[in-house]
N, CA, C and O atoms as CSV, one atom per row, in Angstrom:
chain,resi,resn,atom,element,x,y,z
A,1,UNK,N,N,3.316,13.009,-5.103
A,1,UNK,CA,C,2.190,12.771,-5.959
A,1,UNK,C,C,2.612,12.806,-7.413
A,1,UNK,O,O,3.762,13.097,-7.740
A,2,UNK,N,N,1.675,12.508,-8.261
A,2,UNK,CA,C,1.910,12.563,-9.697
A,2,UNK,C,C,0.593,12.876,-10.388
A,2,UNK,O,O,-0.478,12.778,-9.788
A,3,UNK,N,N,0.686,13.257,-11.664
A,3,UNK,CA,C,-0.507,13.558,-12.438
A,3,UNK,C,C,-0.470,12.760,-13.733
A,3,UNK,O,O,0.543,12.732,-14.432
A,4,UNK,N,N,-1.587,12.112,-14.041
A,4,UNK,CA,C,-1.729,11.336,-15.268
A,4,UNK,C,C,-2.645,12.100,-16.210
A,4,UNK,O,O,-3.712,12.567,-15.810
A,5,UNK,N,N,-2.220,12.227,-17.472
A,5,UNK,CA,C,-2.986,12.969,-18.470
A,5,UNK,C,C,-2.995,12.183,-19.777
A,5,UNK,O,O,-2.424,11.097,-19.866
A,6,UNK,N,N,-3.651,12.749,-20.788
A,6,UNK,CA,C,-3.685,12.117,-22.107
A,6,UNK,C,C,-2.284,12.015,-22.694
A,6,UNK,O,O,-1.989,11.068,-23.423
A,7,UNK,N,N,-1.417,12.976,-22.387
A,7,UNK,CA,C,-0.048,12.940,-22.919
A,7,UNK,C,C,0.927,12.182,-22.017
A,7,UNK,O,O,1.942,11.676,-22.497
A,8,UNK,N,N,0.635,12.099,-20.725
A,8,UNK,CA,C,1.472,11.351,-19.777
A,8,UNK,C,C,0.584,10.310,-19.112
A,8,UNK,O,O,0.033,10.548,-18.037
A,9,UNK,N,N,0.450,9.165,-19.752
A,9,UNK,CA,C,-0.506,8.140,-19.302
A,9,UNK,C,C,0.014,7.274,-18.163
A,9,UNK,O,O,-0.768,6.548,-17.549
A,10,UNK,N,N,1.317,7.327,-17.859
A,10,UNK,CA,C,1.825,6.467,-16.780
A,10,UNK,C,C,2.937,7.156,-16.012
A,10,UNK,O,O,3.607,8.059,-16.514
A,11,UNK,N,N,3.112,6.706,-14.788
A,11,UNK,CA,C,4.186,7.177,-13.919
A,11,UNK,C,C,4.683,5.981,-13.127
A,11,UNK,O,O,3.890,5.256,-12.526
A,12,UNK,N,N,5.998,5.773,-13.124
A,12,UNK,CA,C,6.582,4.652,-12.382
A,12,UNK,C,C,7.351,5.180,-11.187
A,12,UNK,O,O,8.192,6.070,-11.314
A,13,UNK,N,N,7.051,4.618,-10.019
A,13,UNK,CA,C,7.775,4.943,-8.793
A,13,UNK,C,C,8.686,3.764,-8.497
A,13,UNK,O,O,8.223,2.640,-8.301
A,14,UNK,N,N,9.986,4.032,-8.467
A,14,UNK,CA,C,10.937,2.967,-8.152
A,14,UNK,C,C,12.002,3.496,-7.213
A,14,UNK,O,O,12.200,4.704,-7.083
A,15,UNK,N,N,12.679,2.573,-6.565
A,15,UNK,CA,C,13.742,2.915,-5.625
A,15,UNK,C,C,15.017,2.221,-6.074
A,15,UNK,O,O,14.985,1.301,-6.890
A,16,UNK,N,N,16.128,2.672,-5.535
A,16,UNK,CA,C,17.416,2.067,-5.836
A,16,UNK,C,C,17.441,0.655,-5.265
A,16,UNK,O,O,17.273,0.469,-4.060
A,17,UNK,N,N,17.651,-0.335,-6.118
A,17,UNK,CA,C,17.626,-1.733,-5.657
A,17,UNK,C,C,18.764,-2.063,-4.705
A,17,UNK,O,O,18.679,-3.027,-3.944
A,18,UNK,N,N,19.839,-1.263,-4.744
A,18,UNK,CA,C,20.970,-1.509,-3.846
A,18,UNK,C,C,20.729,-0.911,-2.463
A,18,UNK,O,O,21.502,-1.152,-1.536
A,19,UNK,N,N,19.672,-0.140,-2.328
A,19,UNK,CA,C,19.321,0.453,-1.043
A,19,UNK,C,C,18.928,-0.666,-0.083
A,19,UNK,O,O,18.124,-1.529,-0.435
A,20,UNK,N,N,19.479,-0.659,1.105
A,20,UNK,CA,C,19.217,-1.717,2.080
A,20,UNK,C,C,18.083,-1.339,3.033
A,20,UNK,O,O,18.067,-1.767,4.187
A,21,UNK,N,N,17.141,-0.542,2.549
A,21,UNK,CA,C,15.998,-0.126,3.361
A,21,UNK,C,C,14.728,-0.735,2.795
A,21,UNK,O,O,14.684,-1.138,1.632
A,22,UNK,N,N,13.696,-0.800,3.624
A,22,UNK,CA,C,12.380,-1.222,3.157
A,22,UNK,C,C,11.606,0.030,2.774
A,22,UNK,O,O,11.608,1.024,3.501
A,23,UNK,N,N,10.946,-0.031,1.623
A,23,UNK,CA,C,10.184,1.113,1.133
A,23,UNK,C,C,8.712,0.740,1.049
A,23,UNK,O,O,8.354,-0.337,0.574
A,24,UNK,N,N,7.869,1.649,1.520
A,24,UNK,CA,C,6.423,1.461,1.438
A,24,UNK,C,C,5.854,2.709,0.779
A,24,UNK,O,O,6.102,3.830,1.224
A,25,UNK,N,N,5.096,2.501,-0.276
A,25,UNK,CA,C,4.409,3.592,-0.942
A,25,UNK,C,C,2.939,3.450,-0.592
A,25,UNK,O,O,2.340,2.395,-0.805
A,26,UNK,N,N,2.366,4.504,-0.060
A,26,UNK,CA,C,0.983,4.447,0.386
A,26,UNK,C,C,0.169,5.464,-0.401
A,26,UNK,O,O,0.416,6.667,-0.321
A,27,UNK,N,N,-0.800,4.973,-1.160
A,27,UNK,CA,C,-1.642,5.818,-1.993
A,27,UNK,C,C,-2.858,6.248,-1.175
A,27,UNK,O,O,-3.577,5.404,-0.640
A,28,UNK,N,N,-3.092,7.572,-1.076
A,28,UNK,CA,C,-4.188,8.028,-0.230
A,28,UNK,C,C,-5.375,8.598,-1.008
A,28,UNK,O,O,-6.518,8.286,-0.674
A,29,UNK,N,N,-5.145,9.422,-2.031
A,29,UNK,CA,C,-6.253,10.039,-2.758
A,29,UNK,C,C,-5.964,10.040,-4.255
A,29,UNK,O,O,-4.840,10.296,-4.687
A,30,UNK,N,N,-7.000,9.750,-5.036
A,30,UNK,CA,C,-6.960,9.856,-6.494
A,30,UNK,C,C,-8.107,10.791,-6.863
A,30,UNK,O,O,-9.254,10.548,-6.488
A,31,UNK,N,N,-7.797,11.870,-7.603
A,31,UNK,CA,C,-8.868,12.822,-7.922
A,31,UNK,C,C,-8.665,13.456,-9.290
A,31,UNK,O,O,-7.545,13.576,-9.786
A,32,UNK,N,N,-9.783,13.855,-9.881
A,32,UNK,CA,C,-9.746,14.607,-11.125
A,32,UNK,C,C,-9.386,16.044,-10.795
A,32,UNK,O,O,-9.775,16.556,-9.745
A,33,UNK,N,N,-8.644,16.701,-11.685
A,33,UNK,CA,C,-8.255,18.083,-11.444
A,33,UNK,C,C,-8.810,18.973,-12.553
A,33,UNK,O,O,-9.494,18.498,-13.459
A,34,UNK,N,N,-8.510,20.268,-12.471
A,34,UNK,CA,C,-9.023,21.248,-13.442
A,34,UNK,C,C,-8.752,20.800,-14.869
A,34,UNK,O,O,-7.653,20.354,-15.199
A,35,UNK,N,N,-9.769,20.926,-15.706
A,35,UNK,CA,C,-9.631,20.569,-17.105
A,35,UNK,C,C,-10.124,19.168,-17.433
A,35,UNK,O,O,-10.088,18.753,-18.591
A,36,UNK,N,N,-10.581,18.438,-16.428
A,36,UNK,CA,C,-11.077,17.077,-16.672
A,36,UNK,C,C,-12.413,17.118,-17.387
A,36,UNK,O,O,-13.254,17.972,-17.108
A,37,UNK,N,N,-12.600,16.190,-18.311
A,37,UNK,CA,C,-13.869,16.056,-19.025
A,37,UNK,C,C,-14.776,15.112,-18.240
A,37,UNK,O,O,-14.316,14.362,-17.380
A,38,UNK,N,N,-16.066,15.160,-18.547
A,38,UNK,CA,C,-17.000,14.253,-17.881
A,38,UNK,C,C,-16.989,12.901,-18.597
A,38,UNK,O,O,-17.918,12.556,-19.328
A,39,UNK,N,N,-15.918,12.152,-18.365
A,39,UNK,CA,C,-15.728,10.831,-18.951
A,39,UNK,C,C,-15.154,9.910,-17.879
A,39,UNK,O,O,-14.642,10.378,-16.862
A,40,UNK,N,N,-15.238,8.627,-18.103
A,40,UNK,CA,C,-14.653,7.676,-17.158
A,40,UNK,C,C,-13.134,7.704,-17.275
A,40,UNK,O,O,-12.573,7.566,-18.362
A,41,UNK,N,N,-12.490,7.885,-16.139
A,41,UNK,CA,C,-11.030,7.865,-16.050
A,41,UNK,C,C,-10.653,6.698,-15.140
A,41,UNK,O,O,-10.877,6.739,-13.930
A,42,UNK,N,N,-10.091,5.677,-15.731
A,42,UNK,CA,C,-9.729,4.477,-14.975
A,42,UNK,C,C,-8.226,4.504,-14.701
A,42,UNK,O,O,-7.412,4.579,-15.622
A,43,UNK,N,N,-7.881,4.440,-13.421
A,43,UNK,CA,C,-6.484,4.399,-13.006
A,43,UNK,C,C,-6.193,2.991,-12.504
A,43,UNK,O,O,-6.933,2.439,-11.689
A,44,UNK,N,N,-5.109,2.426,-13.004
A,44,UNK,CA,C,-4.721,1.103,-12.537
A,44,UNK,C,C,-3.295,1.129,-12.018
A,44,UNK,O,O,-2.480,1.964,-12.408
A,45,UNK,N,N,-3.021,0.184,-11.122
A,45,UNK,CA,C,-1.698,-0.002,-10.551
A,45,UNK,C,C,-1.095,-1.228,-11.213
A,45,UNK,O,O,-1.723,-2.284,-11.279
A,46,UNK,N,N,0.116,-1.079,-11.697
A,46,UNK,CA,C,0.822,-2.186,-12.342
A,46,UNK,C,C,2.010,-2.546,-11.466
A,46,UNK,O,O,2.860,-1.708,-11.164
A,47,UNK,N,N,2.050,-3.801,-11.067
A,47,UNK,CA,C,3.144,-4.285,-10.233
A,47,UNK,C,C,3.483,-5.704,-10.603
A,47,UNK,O,O,3.145,-6.176,-11.688
A,48,UNK,N,N,4.154,-6.382,-9.696
A,48,UNK,CA,C,4.541,-7.773,-9.928
A,48,UNK,C,C,4.013,-8.637,-8.789
A,48,UNK,O,O,4.010,-8.226,-7.628
A,49,UNK,N,N,3.565,-9.848,-9.145
A,49,UNK,CA,C,3.067,-10.764,-8.125
A,49,UNK,C,C,4.213,-11.605,-7.565
A,49,UNK,O,O,5.377,-11.369,-7.888
A,50,UNK,N,N,3.884,-12.578,-6.732
A,50,UNK,CA,C,4.904,-13.401,-6.072
A,50,UNK,C,C,5.692,-14.263,-7.053
A,50,UNK,O,O,6.760,-14.765,-6.701
A,51,UNK,N,N,5.192,-14.449,-8.279
A,51,UNK,CA,C,5.906,-15.212,-9.311
A,51,UNK,C,C,6.623,-14.276,-10.284
A,51,UNK,O,O,7.059,-14.700,-11.354
A,52,UNK,N,N,6.741,-12.995,-9.903
A,52,UNK,CA,C,7.408,-11.958,-10.681
A,52,UNK,C,C,6.730,-11.702,-12.030
A,52,UNK,O,O,7.374,-11.257,-12.980
A,53,UNK,N,N,5.434,-11.983,-12.106
A,53,UNK,CA,C,4.670,-11.700,-13.315
A,53,UNK,C,C,3.991,-10.351,-13.156
A,53,UNK,O,O,3.510,-10.013,-12.074
A,54,UNK,N,N,3.953,-9.579,-14.240
A,54,UNK,CA,C,3.310,-8.268,-14.200
A,54,UNK,C,C,1.800,-8.425,-14.086
A,54,UNK,O,O,1.181,-9.203,-14.812
A,55,UNK,N,N,1.224,-7.671,-13.160
A,55,UNK,CA,C,-0.234,-7.663,-13.002
A,55,UNK,C,C,-0.708,-6.214,-12.942
A,55,UNK,O,O,-0.020,-5.345,-12.406
A,56,UNK,N,N,-1.882,-5.970,-13.495
A,56,UNK,CA,C,-2.483,-4.644,-13.464
A,56,UNK,C,C,-3.829,-4.739,-12.755
A,56,UNK,O,O,-4.650,-5.599,-13.075
A,57,UNK,N,N,-4.046,-3.853,-11.792
A,57,UNK,CA,C,-5.270,-3.860,-11.004
A,57,UNK,C,C,-5.886,-2.464,-11.027
A,57,UNK,O,O,-5.232,-1.502,-10.622
A,58,UNK,N,N,-7.134,-2.331,-11.493
A,58,UNK,CA,C,-7.773,-1.011,-11.448
A,58,UNK,C,C,-8.061,-0.612,-10.002
A,58,UNK,O,O,-8.589,-1.406,-9.225
A,59,UNK,N,N,-7.710,0.623,-9.651
A,59,UNK,CA,C,-7.936,1.093,-8.278
A,59,UNK,C,C,-8.928,2.245,-8.211
A,59,UNK,O,O,-9.447,2.552,-7.138
A,60,UNK,N,N,-9.199,2.895,-9.360
A,60,UNK,CA,C,-10.136,4.019,-9.344
A,60,UNK,C,C,-10.807,4.158,-10.698
A,60,UNK,O,O,-10.180,3.984,-11.742
A,61,UNK,N,N,-12.110,4.479,-10.661
A,61,UNK,CA,C,-12.879,4.808,-11.852
A,61,UNK,C,C,-13.579,6.124,-11.532
A,61,UNK,O,O,-14.596,6.151,-10.839
A,62,UNK,N,N,-13.016,7.209,-12.047
A,62,UNK,CA,C,-13.501,8.538,-11.702
A,62,UNK,C,C,-14.255,9.167,-12.865
A,62,UNK,O,O,-13.889,8.993,-14.028
A,63,UNK,N,N,-15.320,9.907,-12.532
A,63,UNK,CA,C,-16.080,10.660,-13.521
A,63,UNK,C,C,-16.481,11.979,-12.865
A,63,UNK,O,O,-16.974,11.995,-11.738
A,64,UNK,N,N,-16.269,13.071,-13.570
A,64,UNK,CA,C,-16.472,14.401,-13.002
A,64,UNK,C,C,-17.870,14.589,-12.431
A,64,UNK,O,O,-18.016,15.202,-11.374
A,65,UNK,N,N,-18.906,14.079,-13.100
A,65,UNK,CA,C,-20.285,14.319,-12.669
A,65,UNK,C,C,-20.737,13.443,-11.506
A,65,UNK,O,O,-21.715,13.782,-10.840
A,66,UNK,N,N,-20.059,12.330,-11.238
A,66,UNK,CA,C,-20.563,11.462,-10.163
A,66,UNK,C,C,-19.515,11.055,-9.122
A,66,UNK,O,O,-19.871,10.859,-7.960
A,67,UNK,N,N,-18.263,10.925,-9.488
A,67,UNK,CA,C,-17.236,10.575,-8.511
A,67,UNK,C,C,-15.900,11.168,-8.939
A,67,UNK,O,O,-15.083,10.494,-9.566
A,68,UNK,N,N,-15.683,12.446,-8.590
A,68,UNK,CA,C,-14.447,13.091,-9.010
A,68,UNK,C,C,-13.252,12.795,-8.108
A,68,UNK,O,O,-12.119,13.131,-8.449
A,69,UNK,N,N,-13.498,12.170,-6.963
A,69,UNK,CA,C,-12.440,11.930,-5.978
A,69,UNK,C,C,-12.656,10.581,-5.311
A,69,UNK,O,O,-13.792,10.164,-5.084
A,70,UNK,N,N,-11.559,9.902,-5.000
A,70,UNK,CA,C,-11.638,8.630,-4.292
A,70,UNK,C,C,-10.556,8.582,-3.233
A,70,UNK,O,O,-9.379,8.787,-3.529
A,71,UNK,N,N,-10.952,8.311,-2.001
A,71,UNK,CA,C,-9.998,8.137,-0.915
A,71,UNK,C,C,-9.664,6.660,-0.810
A,71,UNK,O,O,-10.558,5.821,-0.696
A,72,UNK,N,N,-8.377,6.341,-0.848
A,72,UNK,CA,C,-7.948,4.947,-0.810
A,72,UNK,C,C,-7.430,4.528,0.569
A,72,UNK,O,O,-6.910,3.424,0.727
A,73,UNK,N,N,-7.569,5.397,1.552
A,73,UNK,CA,C,-7.237,5.056,2.937
A,73,UNK,C,C,-5.839,4.465,3.065
A,73,UNK,O,O,-5.648,3.442,3.722
A,74,UNK,N,N,-4.861,5.115,2.433
A,74,UNK,CA,C,-3.463,4.692,2.506
A,74,UNK,C,C,-3.254,3.264,2.027
A,74,UNK,O,O,-2.758,2.409,2.760
A,75,UNK,N,N,-3.638,3.031,0.798
A,75,UNK,CA,C,-3.463,1.746,0.113
A,75,UNK,C,C,-1.970,1.509,-0.069
A,75,UNK,O,O,-1.315,2.229,-0.823
A,76,UNK,N,N,-1.424,0.500,0.618
A,76,UNK,CA,C,0.018,0.289,0.649
A,76,UNK,C,C,0.507,-0.563,-0.516
A,76,UNK,O,O,-0.088,-1.584,-0.859
A,77,UNK,N,N,1.607,-0.114,-1.112
A,77,UNK,CA,C,2.218,-0.788,-2.252
A,77,UNK,C,C,3.717,-0.900,-2.014
A,77,UNK,O,O,4.307,-0.111,-1.275
A,78,UNK,N,N,4.313,-1.887,-2.648
A,78,UNK,CA,C,5.759,-2.057,-2.537
A,78,UNK,C,C,6.397,-1.727,-3.884
A,78,UNK,O,O,6.098,-2.381,-4.883
A,79,UNK,N,N,7.275,-0.715,-3.925
A,79,UNK,CA,C,7.905,-0.321,-5.182
A,79,UNK,C,C,8.792,-1.447,-5.741
A,79,UNK,O,O,9.270,-2.281,-4.972
A,80,UNK,N,N,9.015,-1.485,-7.031
A,80,UNK,CA,C,8.563,-0.528,-8.032
A,80,UNK,C,C,7.105,-0.760,-8.392
A,80,UNK,O,O,6.625,-1.894,-8.407
A,81,UNK,N,N,6.411,0.330,-8.682
A,81,UNK,CA,C,4.998,0.273,-9.055
A,81,UNK,C,C,4.725,1.360,-10.095
A,81,UNK,O,O,5.280,2.457,-10.030
A,82,UNK,N,N,3.862,1.032,-11.049
A,82,UNK,CA,C,3.500,1.982,-12.088
A,82,UNK,C,C,2.019,2.320,-11.966
A,82,UNK,O,O,1.183,1.434,-11.785
A,83,UNK,N,N,1.702,3.610,-12.068
A,83,UNK,CA,C,0.319,4.071,-12.103
A,83,UNK,C,C,0.017,4.397,-13.561
A,83,UNK,O,O,0.779,5.106,-14.218
A,84,UNK,N,N,-1.094,3.876,-14.057
A,84,UNK,CA,C,-1.401,4.038,-15.474
A,84,UNK,C,C,-2.846,4.502,-15.653
A,84,UNK,O,O,-3.758,3.995,-15.000
A,85,UNK,N,N,-3.037,5.468,-16.543
A,85,UNK,CA,C,-4.369,5.920,-16.910
A,85,UNK,C,C,-4.844,4.997,-18.026
A,85,UNK,O,O,-4.494,5.190,-19.191
A,86,UNK,N,N,-5.639,4.000,-17.668
A,86,UNK,CA,C,-6.066,2.960,-18.609
A,86,UNK,C,C,-7.197,3.429,-19.508
A,86,UNK,O,O,-7.356,2.923,-20.619
A,87,UNK,N,N,-7.989,4.395,-19.040
A,87,UNK,CA,C,-9.090,4.940,-19.840
A,87,UNK,C,C,-9.276,6.399,-19.442
A,87,UNK,O,O,-9.012,6.779,-18.301
A,88,UNK,N,N,-9.730,7.207,-20.382
A,88,UNK,CA,C,-9.958,8.614,-20.117
A,88,UNK,C,C,-8.726,9.442,-20.441
A,88,UNK,O,O,-7.667,8.923,-20.792
A,89,UNK,N,N,-8.909,10.763,-20.309
A,89,UNK,CA,C,-7.814,11.670,-20.658
A,89,UNK,C,C,-7.317,12.491,-19.479
A,89,UNK,O,O,-6.381,13.279,-19.616
A,90,UNK,N,N,-7.953,12.304,-18.297
A,90,UNK,CA,C,-7.497,13.008,-17.101
A,90,UNK,C,C,-7.790,14.493,-17.194
A,90,UNK,O,O,-8.717,14.879,-17.906
A,91,UNK,N,N,-7.064,15.320,-16.526
A,91,UNK,CA,C,-5.956,14.975,-15.649
A,91,UNK,C,C,-6.429,14.377,-14.322
A,91,UNK,O,O,-7.409,14.820,-13.723
A,92,UNK,N,N,-5.689,13.349,-13.890
A,92,UNK,CA,C,-5.947,12.675,-12.620
A,92,UNK,C,C,-4.721,12.868,-11.747
A,92,UNK,O,O,-3.597,12.602,-12.170
A,93,UNK,N,N,-4.944,13.333,-10.526
A,93,UNK,CA,C,-3.836,13.560,-9.588
A,93,UNK,C,C,-3.861,12.473,-8.520
A,93,UNK,O,O,-4.908,12.171,-7.946
A,94,UNK,N,N,-2.698,11.892,-8.263
A,94,UNK,CA,C,-2.556,10.859,-7.226
A,94,UNK,C,C,-1.685,11.420,-6.115
A,94,UNK,O,O,-0.643,12.024,-6.373
A,95,UNK,N,N,-2.119,11.216,-4.875
A,95,UNK,CA,C,-1.321,11.655,-3.729
A,95,UNK,C,C,-1.130,10.498,-2.774
A,95,UNK,O,O,-1.931,9.565,-2.725
A,96,UNK,N,N,-0.061,10.580,-2.025
A,96,UNK,CA,C,0.244,9.548,-1.041
A,96,UNK,C,C,1.526,9.897,-0.325
A,96,UNK,O,O,1.962,11.049,-0.327
A,97,UNK,N,N,2.125,8.898,0.285
A,97,UNK,CA,C,3.380,9.118,0.987
A,97,UNK,C,C,4.311,7.934,0.780
A,97,UNK,O,O,3.884,6.815,0.496
A,98,UNK,N,N,5.593,8.218,0.932
A,98,UNK,CA,C,6.650,7.228,0.769
A,98,UNK,C,C,7.349,7.088,2.112
A,98,UNK,O,O,7.884,8.059,2.647
A,99,UNK,N,N,7.342,5.893,2.643
A,99,UNK,CA,C,7.971,5.647,3.948
A,99,UNK,C,C,9.203,4.778,3.737
A,99,UNK,O,O,9.151,3.760,3.047
A,100,UNK,N,N,10.300,5.192,4.336
A,100,UNK,CA,C,11.551,4.440,4.248
A,100,UNK,C,C,11.871,3.918,5.640
A,100,UNK,O,O,11.984,4.686,6.595
A,101,UNK,N,N,12.015,2.610,5.740
A,101,UNK,CA,C,12.364,1.977,7.014
A,101,UNK,C,C,13.777,1.445,6.879
A,101,UNK,O,O,14.034,0.507,6.125
A,102,UNK,N,N,14.692,2.059,7.622
A,102,UNK,CA,C,16.090,1.632,7.565
A,102,UNK,C,C,16.273,0.385,8.412
A,102,UNK,O,O,15.848,0.323,9.566
A,103,UNK,N,N,16.907,-0.590,7.820
A,103,UNK,CA,C,17.196,-1.827,8.553
A,103,UNK,C,C,18.420,-1.595,9.418
A,103,UNK,O,O,19.427,-1.053,8.961
A,104,UNK,N,N,18.324,-2.008,10.665
A,104,UNK,CA,C,19.466,-1.864,11.565
A,104,UNK,C,C,20.313,-3.116,11.473
A,104,UNK,O,O,19.803,-4.223,11.296
A,105,UNK,N,N,21.602,-2.923,11.595
A,105,UNK,CA,C,22.518,-4.059,11.558
A,105,UNK,C,C,22.601,-4.638,12.965
A,105,UNK,O,O,23.494,-4.292,13.740
A,106,UNK,N,N,21.665,-5.516,13.283
A,106,UNK,CA,C,21.632,-6.094,14.627
A,106,UNK,C,C,22.269,-7.471,14.618
A,106,UNK,O,O,22.228,-8.195,13.623
A,107,UNK,N,N,22.844,-7.804,15.728
A,107,UNK,CA,C,23.502,-9.098,15.859
A,107,UNK,C,C,22.548,-10.068,16.532
A,107,UNK,O,O,21.889,-9.727,17.514
A,108,UNK,N,N,22.480,-11.272,16.000
A,108,UNK,CA,C,21.611,-12.278,16.602
A,108,UNK,C,C,22.255,-12.918,17.823
A,108,UNK,O,O,21.597,-13.666,18.547
A,109,UNK,N,N,23.522,-12.637,18.060
A,109,UNK,CA,C,24.207,-13.203,19.219
A,109,UNK,C,C,23.581,-12.704,20.513
A,109,UNK,O,O,23.567,-13.422,21.512
A,110,UNK,N,N,23.062,-11.480,20.503
A,110,UNK,CA,C,22.439,-10.932,21.706
A,110,UNK,C,C,21.242,-11.772,22.134
A,110,UNK,O,O,21.009,-11.955,23.329
A,111,UNK,N,N,20.491,-12.276,21.182
A,111,UNK,CA,C,19.325,-13.095,21.503
A,111,UNK,C,C,19.739,-14.420,22.141
A,111,UNK,O,O,18.995,-14.975,22.951
A,112,UNK,N,N,20.905,-14.923,21.787
A,112,UNK,CA,C,21.367,-16.195,22.332
A,112,UNK,C,C,21.773,-16.073,23.792
A,112,UNK,O,O,21.878,-17.085,24.486
A,113,UNK,N,N,22.005,-14.849,24.274
A,113,UNK,CA,C,22.458,-14.650,25.642
A,113,UNK,C,C,21.328,-14.724,26.660
A,113,UNK,O,O,21.589,-14.645,27.861
A,114,UNK,N,N,20.093,-14.871,26.225
A,114,UNK,CA,C,18.972,-14.944,27.159
A,114,UNK,C,C,19.056,-16.241,27.962
A,114,UNK,O,O,19.298,-17.314,27.410
A,115,UNK,N,N,18.854,-16.122,29.256
A,115,UNK,CA,C,18.848,-17.321,30.078
A,115,UNK,C,C,17.515,-18.040,29.895
A,115,UNK,O,O,16.562,-17.474,29.360
A,116,UNK,N,N,17.460,-19.279,30.340
A,116,UNK,CA,C,16.226,-20.045,30.219
A,116,UNK,C,C,15.111,-19.397,31.023
A,116,UNK,O,O,13.949,-19.444,30.618
A,117,UNK,N,N,15.454,-18.788,32.169
A,117,UNK,CA,C,14.443,-18.125,32.986
A,117,UNK,C,C,13.822,-16.964,32.221
A,117,UNK,O,O,12.604,-16.787,32.249
A,118,UNK,N,N,14.641,-16.173,31.540
A,118,UNK,CA,C,14.123,-15.043,30.779
A,118,UNK,C,C,13.245,-15.509,29.627
A,118,UNK,O,O,12.235,-14.878,29.317
A,119,UNK,N,N,13.633,-16.625,28.985
A,119,UNK,CA,C,12.837,-17.159,27.895
A,119,UNK,C,C,11.475,-17.618,28.394
A,119,UNK,O,O,10.467,-17.428,27.714
A,120,UNK,N,N,11.438,-18.232,29.596
A,120,UNK,CA,C,10.177,-18.691,30.163
A,120,UNK,C,C,9.280,-17.506,30.492
A,120,UNK,O,O,8.063,-17.583,30.323
A,121,UNK,N,N,9.885,-16.391,30.969
A,121,UNK,CA,C,9.103,-15.209,31.300
A,121,UNK,C,C,8.458,-14.613,30.056
A,121,UNK,O,O,7.375,-14.032,30.133
A,122,UNK,N,N,9.121,-14.754,28.905
A,122,UNK,CA,C,8.598,-14.186,27.684
A,122,UNK,C,C,7.408,-14.966,27.142
A,122,UNK,O,O,6.626,-14.421,26.364
A,123,UNK,N,N,7.253,-16.226,27.532
A,123,UNK,CA,C,6.139,-17.029,27.046
A,123,UNK,C,C,4.834,-16.495,27.627
A,123,UNK,O,O,4.786,-16.077,28.784
A,124,UNK,N,N,3.801,-16.510,26.836
A,124,UNK,CA,C,2.499,-16.026,27.290
A,124,UNK,C,C,1.777,-17.121,28.061
A,124,UNK,O,O,1.958,-18.313,27.813
A,125,UNK,N,N,0.961,-16.683,28.993
A,125,UNK,CA,C,0.161,-17.640,29.751
A,125,UNK,C,C,-0.850,-18.293,28.816
A,125,UNK,O,O,-1.335,-17.648,27.886
A,126,UNK,N,N,-1.175,-19.565,29.050
A,126,UNK,CA,C,-2.133,-20.232,28.166
A,126,UNK,C,C,-3.512,-19.580,28.273
A,126,UNK,O,O,-3.887,-19.046,29.316
A,127,UNK,N,N,-4.243,-19.637,27.185
A,127,UNK,CA,C,-5.589,-19.070,27.158
A,127,UNK,C,C,-6.547,-20.105,27.716
A,127,UNK,O,O,-6.586,-21.251,27.268
A,128,UNK,N,N,-7.306,-19.680,28.688
A,128,UNK,CA,C,-8.252,-20.589,29.340
A,128,UNK,C,C,-9.571,-20.573,28.581
A,128,UNK,O,O,-9.942,-19.537,28.029
A,129,UNK,N,N,-10.289,-21.689,28.537
A,129,UNK,CA,C,-11.579,-21.710,27.853
A,129,UNK,C,C,-12.581,-20.800,28.565
A,129,UNK,O,O,-12.507,-20.604,29.778
A,130,UNK,N,N,-13.499,-20.259,27.805
A,130,UNK,CA,C,-14.508,-19.357,28.354
A,130,UNK,C,C,-15.469,-20.129,29.254
A,130,UNK,O,O,-15.761,-21.301,29.014
A,131,UNK,N,N,-15.951,-19.457,30.286
A,131,UNK,CA,C,-16.929,-20.082,31.179
A,131,UNK,C,C,-18.287,-20.079,30.500
A,131,UNK,O,O,-18.643,-19.136,29.794
A,132,UNK,N,N,-19.033,-21.139,30.723
A,132,UNK,CA,C,-20.377,-21.208,30.162
A,132,UNK,C,C,-21.329,-20.485,31.095
A,132,UNK,O,O,-21.296,-20.689,32.309
A,133,UNK,N,N,-22.146,-19.670,30.547
A,133,UNK,CA,C,-23.109,-18.907,31.317
A,133,UNK,C,C,-24.437,-19.636,31.291
A,133,UNK,O,O,-24.876,-20.134,30.254
A,134,UNK,N,N,-25.065,-19.687,32.453
A,134,UNK,CA,C,-26.400,-20.298,32.528
A,134,UNK,C,C,-27.410,-19.174,32.649
A,134,UNK,O,O,-27.224,-18.209,33.390
A,135,UNK,N,N,-28.449,-19.330,31.918
A,135,UNK,CA,C,-29.495,-18.315,31.939
A,135,UNK,C,C,-30.479,-18.656,33.060
A,135,UNK,O,O,-30.974,-19.780,33.141
A,136,UNK,N,N,-30.756,-17.675,33.924
A,136,UNK,CA,C,-31.721,-17.900,35.010
A,136,UNK,C,C,-33.112,-17.866,34.438
A,136,UNK,O,O,-33.446,-17.031,33.597
A,137,UNK,N,N,-33.923,-18.800,34.918
A,137,UNK,CA,C,-35.292,-18.875,34.402
A,137,UNK,C,C,-36.279,-18.346,35.383
A,137,UNK,O,O,-37.479,-18.335,35.106
């Protein structure tokens, strides 16, 4: 987790680019903590889109008197990602988890060894159209 405040307005989560693993950052809860004022605290996520352009998306608007906590149901992000306190003075605490999926060095030659019979077995049976139901009168 991390905490965003008036003095620390952003936090960047990044991984080693030379790492050959897939990383998933999942944001679960954003909440105001002790010392928060009754003001709007807007938290946004800053990342990059498919064209490598920076984009910022607000994910939480918290206020002590009406919504001090927001559950994001494991909102998945791909690092690097920056969390920024766009409005308010916090403190806002963000929690989540970081999952590392190690890529296995598998050989594609094993897939080529499948016989035609095995390949046919792997195919799914065709989906049949649904029967029409007649209503009895």
